[in-house]
Backbone as JSON, one array per atom type, in Angstrom:
{
  "sequence": "MLITPGQWGDAPQMIPVLERIRVPRPNGGHPRTRPDHLSGDKAYSSRHNRRYLRRRQIKHTIPERRDQQAHRRRRGRNGGRPTAFDAARYVRRNEVERLINRLKLNRAVATRFDKRAYVFHGTVTVAALRLWL",
  "N": [[43.17, 12.4, 16.52], [41.77, 9.94, 14.49], [42.14, 7.43, 12.22], [40.1, 5.7, 10.03], [38.61, 3.09, 7.95], [36.84, 4.17, 4.99], [34.13, 3.37, 4.84], [33.24, 2.99, 7.4], [31.22, 4.04, 10.15], [30.79, 7.23, 11.87], [29.82, 7.48, 14.5], [30.36, 5.08, 16.13], [33.05, 5.51, 16.54], [33.38, 7.5, 18.37], [33.95, 6.98, 21.11], [36.57, 5.66, 21.07], [38.04, 7.89, 20.11], [37.67, 9.78, 22.16], [38.99, 8.46, 24.2], [41.61, 8.76, 23.48], [42.32, 11.34, 24.05], [44.6, 13.61, 25.32], [45.54, 16.22, 27.06], [48.06, 18.35, 27.83], [48.87, 19.75, 31.01], [49.45, 23.16, 31.94], [51.07, 23.66, 34.21], [52.36, 21.32, 34.7], [52.06, 17.87, 35.8], [49.51, 15.25, 35.65], [48.14, 14.7, 32.4], [45.12, 16.19, 31.07], [42.3, 14.19, 30.54], [39.68, 14.29, 30.0], [37.12, 16.02, 28.43], [35.49, 19.22, 29.04], [32.98, 19.62, 27.95], [30.92, 18.13, 25.41], [29.88, 18.27, 22.08], [27.69, 17.06, 19.61], [26.26, 15.71, 16.56], [23.04, 14.29, 15.56], [23.76, 11.73, 14.8], [25.48, 10.72, 16.7], [23.88, 10.06, 18.78], [23.32, 7.64, 20.72], [22.47, 4.95, 22.9], [24.67, 3.67, 23.98], [26.81, 5.51, 23.59], [25.86, 7.71, 25.11], [25.7, 6.56, 27.65], [28.4, 6.05, 28.16], [29.4, 8.69, 28.24], [27.99, 9.7, 30.48], [29.02, 8.03, 32.48], [31.69, 8.84, 32.56], [31.32, 11.38, 33.38], [30.98, 13.54, 31.6], [29.68, 16.38, 30.31], [27.2, 16.83, 27.81], [25.93, 17.84, 24.59], [23.82, 16.59, 22.61], [21.49, 16.08, 20.19], [18.44, 14.24, 20.37], [17.45, 11.49, 18.41], [14.54, 11.16, 16.29], [13.31, 8.6, 16.23], [14.27, 7.54, 18.6], [13.1, 9.26, 20.45], [10.37, 8.66, 20.0], [10.35, 5.96, 20.76], [11.0, 6.18, 23.47], [8.76, 7.62, 24.41], [6.75, 5.77, 23.82], [7.3, 3.79, 25.64], [6.48, 4.94, 27.94], [6.34, 5.63, 31.39], [8.54, 4.02, 31.98], [10.3, 4.7, 30.04], [12.03, 6.71, 30.65], [13.58, 9.96, 31.26], [13.45, 12.82, 29.05], [16.34, 13.69, 27.11], [18.67, 16.2, 28.1], [19.06, 19.31, 26.41], [20.94, 21.82, 25.03], [20.35, 24.42, 23.13], [21.71, 26.77, 22.45], [24.39, 26.13, 22.81], [24.62, 24.09, 20.98], [24.59, 25.35, 18.54], [27.19, 26.09, 18.02], [28.38, 23.82, 17.06], [28.84, 23.64, 14.35], [31.31, 24.68, 13.87], [33.26, 22.71, 13.96], [32.52, 21.2, 11.74], [33.05, 23.07, 9.74], [35.82, 23.25, 9.99], [36.6, 20.67, 9.17], [35.75, 20.81, 6.52], [37.53, 22.76, 5.6], [39.91, 21.36, 5.85], [39.48, 19.48, 3.87], [39.82, 20.96, 1.61], [42.29, 20.48, 0.7], [43.36, 18.45, -1.78], [44.48, 15.9, -1.52], [43.61, 15.09, 0.98], [40.84, 15.11, 0.71], [40.32, 13.18, -1.28], [41.73, 10.92, -0.57], [44.04, 9.32, -1.67], [46.09, 7.88, -0.64], [47.19, 4.67, 0.24], [47.97, 3.43, 2.6], [47.22, 3.67, 6.08], [48.89, 5.05, 7.88], [50.29, 6.77, 6.22], [48.25, 8.39, 5.22], [47.46, 9.53, 7.62], [49.69, 11.14, 8.13], [49.39, 12.9, 5.96], [46.98, 14.23, 6.6], [47.81, 15.4, 8.99], [49.79, 17.18, 8.08], [48.18, 18.86, 6.53], [46.56, 19.93, 8.55], [48.49, 21.28, 10.05], [49.26, 23.23, 8.19], [46.9, 24.76, 8.12], [46.88, 25.66, 10.74], [49.21, 27.18, 10.93]],
  "CA": [[42.76, 12.01, 15.19], [41.68, 8.49, 14.35], [41.93, 7.09, 10.81], [39.33, 4.47, 9.86], [38.18, 2.92, 6.56], [35.81, 5.12, 4.57], [32.77, 2.88, 5.01], [32.9, 2.94, 8.82], [30.46, 5.18, 10.64], [31.46, 8.11, 12.83], [29.32, 7.33, 15.88], [31.1, 4.09, 16.92], [34.42, 5.95, 16.77], [33.42, 8.57, 19.36], [34.59, 6.53, 22.35], [38.03, 5.57, 20.88], [38.63, 9.23, 19.99], [37.69, 10.4, 23.5], [40.0, 7.79, 25.03], [42.94, 9.2, 23.05], [42.55, 12.74, 24.42], [45.63, 13.9, 26.33], [45.86, 17.64, 27.0], [49.02, 18.63, 28.9], [48.57, 20.89, 31.89], [50.54, 24.14, 31.85], [51.95, 23.61, 35.38], [52.82, 19.95, 34.91], [51.09, 16.93, 36.36], [48.87, 14.34, 34.7], [47.39, 15.41, 31.36], [43.66, 16.08, 31.12], [41.79, 13.15, 29.65], [38.23, 14.41, 29.93], [36.72, 17.38, 28.06], [34.45, 19.82, 29.86], [31.69, 19.47, 27.29], [31.01, 17.51, 24.1], [28.73, 18.52, 21.21], [27.66, 16.17, 18.46], [24.98, 15.72, 15.86], [22.14, 13.18, 15.9], [24.4, 10.44, 14.52], [26.15, 10.27, 17.92], [22.87, 9.81, 19.8], [23.05, 6.22, 20.97], [22.5, 4.63, 24.33], [26.04, 3.32, 24.34], [27.6, 6.74, 23.71], [25.36, 8.5, 26.24], [26.09, 5.87, 28.89], [29.83, 6.29, 28.32], [29.57, 10.09, 28.66], [27.51, 9.82, 31.86], [29.95, 7.33, 33.37], [32.89, 9.67, 32.68], [30.85, 12.69, 33.86], [31.21, 14.52, 30.54], [28.44, 17.01, 29.89], [27.11, 16.75, 26.36], [24.79, 18.38, 23.86], [23.58, 15.73, 21.45], [20.04, 15.97, 20.03], [17.9, 12.88, 20.34], [16.81, 11.17, 17.13], [13.08, 11.03, 16.4], [12.93, 7.24, 16.58], [14.55, 7.35, 20.02], [12.06, 9.98, 21.18], [9.13, 7.89, 19.89], [10.5, 4.75, 21.56], [10.92, 6.57, 24.88], [7.36, 7.95, 24.7], [5.97, 4.54, 23.75], [7.54, 3.03, 26.88], [5.81, 5.63, 29.05], [7.17, 5.91, 32.57], [9.79, 3.25, 31.93], [11.14, 5.22, 28.97], [13.02, 7.64, 31.18], [13.38, 11.38, 31.0], [14.08, 13.3, 27.81], [17.72, 14.15, 27.3], [18.85, 17.66, 28.16], [19.58, 19.83, 25.15], [21.23, 23.25, 25.08], [20.36, 24.86, 21.73], [22.73, 27.81, 22.27], [25.69, 25.46, 22.69], [24.58, 23.25, 19.78], [24.83, 26.2, 17.39], [28.64, 26.14, 17.79], [28.86, 22.54, 16.53], [29.24, 23.77, 12.96], [32.73, 25.07, 13.79], [34.0, 21.49, 13.65], [32.2, 20.88, 10.35], [33.78, 24.01, 8.88], [37.24, 22.85, 10.01], [36.76, 19.49, 8.31], [35.65, 21.28, 5.14], [38.78, 23.44, 5.25], [40.92, 20.32, 5.64], [39.19, 18.81, 2.61], [40.25, 21.78, 0.48], [43.48, 19.79, 0.2], [42.88, 17.35, -2.61], [44.96, 14.61, -1.0], [42.78, 14.74, 2.13], [39.47, 14.88, 0.25], [40.19, 11.99, -2.12], [42.46, 9.83, 0.07], [44.75, 8.46, -2.59], [47.05, 7.07, 0.11], [46.71, 3.33, 0.54], [48.29, 3.08, 3.98], [46.62, 4.58, 7.05], [49.9, 5.93, 8.48], [50.62, 7.81, 5.24], [47.13, 9.32, 5.22], [47.55, 10.25, 8.9], [50.67, 12.19, 7.9], [48.8, 13.88, 5.04], [46.02, 15.04, 7.36], [48.59, 16.19, 9.94], [50.41, 18.29, 7.34], [47.1, 19.79, 6.17], [46.17, 20.63, 9.79], [49.57, 22.22, 10.38], [49.16, 24.36, 7.26], [45.8, 25.6, 8.59], [47.26, 26.24, 12.03], [50.22, 28.21, 10.69]],
  "C": [[42.8, 10.49, 15.12], [41.33, 8.2, 12.89], [41.23, 5.75, 10.74], [39.03, 4.29, 8.37], [36.98, 3.82, 6.25], [34.39, 4.65, 4.84], [32.35, 2.77, 6.47], [32.14, 4.19, 9.22], [31.24, 5.99, 11.65], [31.08, 7.79, 14.27], [30.07, 6.26, 16.68], [32.53, 4.51, 17.25], [34.52, 7.03, 17.84], [34.2, 8.15, 20.61], [36.1, 6.33, 22.15], [38.71, 6.93, 20.74], [38.73, 9.89, 21.36], [38.74, 9.75, 24.39], [41.42, 8.17, 24.65], [43.27, 10.63, 23.49], [43.57, 12.82, 25.55], [46.01, 15.37, 26.16], [46.81, 17.95, 28.13], [48.61, 19.84, 29.72], [49.75, 21.85, 31.88], [51.53, 24.07, 33.02], [52.47, 22.21, 35.66], [51.73, 19.08, 35.51], [50.5, 16.05, 35.26], [48.11, 15.14, 33.64], [45.88, 15.22, 31.55], [43.21, 15.04, 30.12], [40.29, 13.26, 29.46], [37.87, 15.84, 29.53], [35.64, 17.9, 29.0], [33.06, 19.56, 29.27], [31.91, 18.88, 25.9], [29.74, 17.85, 23.32], [28.83, 17.59, 20.02], [26.32, 16.24, 17.78], [24.2, 14.45, 16.2], [22.76, 11.81, 15.66], [25.05, 9.86, 15.78], [25.17, 9.94, 19.05], [22.58, 8.32, 19.88], [23.14, 5.98, 22.46], [23.91, 4.36, 24.81], [26.9, 4.57, 24.54], [27.17, 7.57, 24.91], [25.75, 7.88, 27.58], [27.57, 6.11, 29.19], [30.07, 7.71, 28.83], [29.11, 10.3, 30.09], [28.49, 9.19, 32.84], [31.23, 8.15, 33.59], [32.59, 11.09, 33.11], [31.22, 13.8, 32.87], [29.85, 15.08, 30.15], [28.4, 17.0, 28.37], [25.84, 17.4, 25.84], [24.69, 17.58, 22.58], [22.07, 15.62, 21.31], [19.62, 14.51, 19.92], [17.22, 12.64, 19.0], [15.31, 10.95, 17.34], [12.65, 9.63, 16.78], [13.21, 6.95, 18.05], [13.52, 8.07, 20.88], [10.76, 9.18, 21.17], [9.21, 6.63, 20.75], [10.38, 5.07, 23.05], [9.48, 6.89, 25.27], [6.48, 6.7, 24.72], [6.13, 3.72, 25.03], [6.9, 3.69, 28.09], [6.77, 5.95, 30.18], [8.52, 5.22, 32.53], [10.75, 3.77, 30.87], [12.2, 6.18, 29.45], [12.71, 9.08, 30.81], [13.97, 11.75, 29.64], [15.49, 13.8, 28.1], [17.76, 15.67, 27.33], [19.48, 18.13, 26.86], [19.73, 21.33, 25.25], [21.39, 23.76, 23.65], [21.44, 25.9, 21.48], [24.12, 27.18, 22.09], [25.75, 24.63, 21.41], [24.89, 24.06, 18.53], [26.32, 26.22, 17.03], [29.2, 24.85, 17.19], [29.36, 22.68, 15.1], [30.69, 24.22, 12.81], [33.59, 23.87, 13.43], [33.77, 21.1, 12.19], [32.96, 21.8, 9.4], [35.26, 23.68, 8.84], [37.48, 21.65, 9.1], [36.66, 19.89, 6.84], [36.92, 22.0, 4.7], [39.91, 22.43, 5.05], [40.74, 19.66, 4.28], [39.44, 19.69, 1.39], [41.54, 21.23, -0.12], [43.02, 18.53, -0.53], [43.29, 15.98, -2.07], [44.14, 14.15, 0.2], [41.38, 14.35, 1.65], [39.32, 13.56, -0.49], [40.82, 10.74, -1.51], [43.04, 8.84, -0.93], [45.7, 7.52, -1.86], [46.45, 5.72, 0.48], [46.9, 2.97, 2.02], [47.74, 4.13, 4.95], [47.67, 5.54, 7.63], [50.32, 7.04, 7.53], [49.51, 8.85, 5.2], [47.11, 10.14, 6.5], [48.55, 11.4, 8.76], [50.14, 13.28, 6.98], [47.84, 14.8, 5.77], [46.76, 15.92, 8.37], [49.24, 17.4, 9.26], [49.34, 19.33, 6.96], [46.65, 20.59, 7.4], [47.23, 21.64, 10.2], [49.54, 23.45, 9.46], [48.04, 25.3, 7.68], [46.19, 26.35, 9.87], [48.25, 27.38, 11.84], [49.65, 29.34, 9.86]]
}
């Protein structure tokens, strides 16, 4: 979880969130820091994000925005190949959106009355724990 000001966009925060991932292994050893697959909406479709995912060898399903498709076609051969897109996997992306909506059922999460980021982080953590339990 990464807390940012409300006016910041989601797409630039993708890389800092991915760099915070630490999943402990059941048999010990170094924690996993790379997901098997990442799904995102068109907002995350940027050259910077795609380059980062390719460099870390993370498979992803992110649809390409229309302006990016038009730009690639306009460049012709130099525009590169179209991005791969798995529609069956993309359908599951709404599970994350539904989770965020369930978190926002808590008024304190939806309105963010907390002035300090660490207090709001605690509020979201408590709301997530309530959902988990």
